[in-house]
N, C-alpha and C positions, 0 to 999 in steps of 0.2 A: 809540101814538105812539113814534117813535124819536128819542131825545135824544142819540144818539152824535155826530151832526154838531155840535150846539150845544156839547156838552161838549168835543169836540176843538177847536172854535173858541175857546172860553174858555181852554182850556189853552194853545193856540198863542199867544193874546194875552198870557197870563201869561209864557210862556217868552220871547217877544220882549221883553217889558218887563223881565225879569230880565237878559237878555243885554246890554241897553243900558248899565247901570252896570258890568257886568263888563268890557265892552270899554273903557270909559273908565278904570276903575281899573287894568286890565292895562296899558294904554298908559302911564299915569302912573307906575306903579311899575317896569315891566319893559321898556318901549318896544315896538316892533313885533316884537322878537326872540322874543316869546312865541307867535307864530303857529303853530309846529309843534304846540304843545299843543292848540290849537283843531282842527288837522287830525286829530290822533290821536283826540281825543274825538269828533269828527264821524264818523270811520270806525267807531269802536267803537259809537256809538249807532245808526248806520245798519245795521251788521252785526246788532246785537241786534234791530233792527226787522225785518230779513229773516227771522229765525228765531223770532219771537214768534208764538204761535198765537192770541193774542187780538187782534182787529182794532183795538180802541181803543188798547191798549198799543202795538201796532205803529205806529199813526199818531202817537202822542205821541213815541215814540222816534225816528221818522223826522223829525218836526218839530224835535226837539231836535238831532238830528244835522246837519240842514241849517242850523239856526241857528248851530251851531258853525262850519260851513264858511263861512257868510255873515259870521261874525265876523272871519274872516281878512281879508276885504275891508274891513270896517268898522274894524279896528285900523289898517290902513294909511291909511285916510281920516282916522282920529282923529289920527294923527301930523300930517297936513296941517292939520287944524283947530287943533291946538296951535300950529303954525308961524304961522298966521294970527292967533293971539291969541284965538280963540274959547273956548279952554279953558286952564286954568292949566298951566304947565310945571313939572315936578318939578325943583327946584333941585339935588337930589342926584344927578341923572343926568349 
């Protein structure tokens, strides 16, 4: 039996779950100006994925990289959610 697909699926689910609060906290403390960090991290993780010899590690690094890139979109959307009052606004910004 091959469990790689199930393991990659579980790790992907975990990574996406971890990125949700990271995006919320990043927007709260730093605003959407933090998006270049997500871009750089995404490129780094995807690059590591390309040069990894292990299939599972490569898939996990790729999922993490694209989750970083997707977070750029989400952090912009998070700013809109804050404007709508769905999430609290940082009073110190």
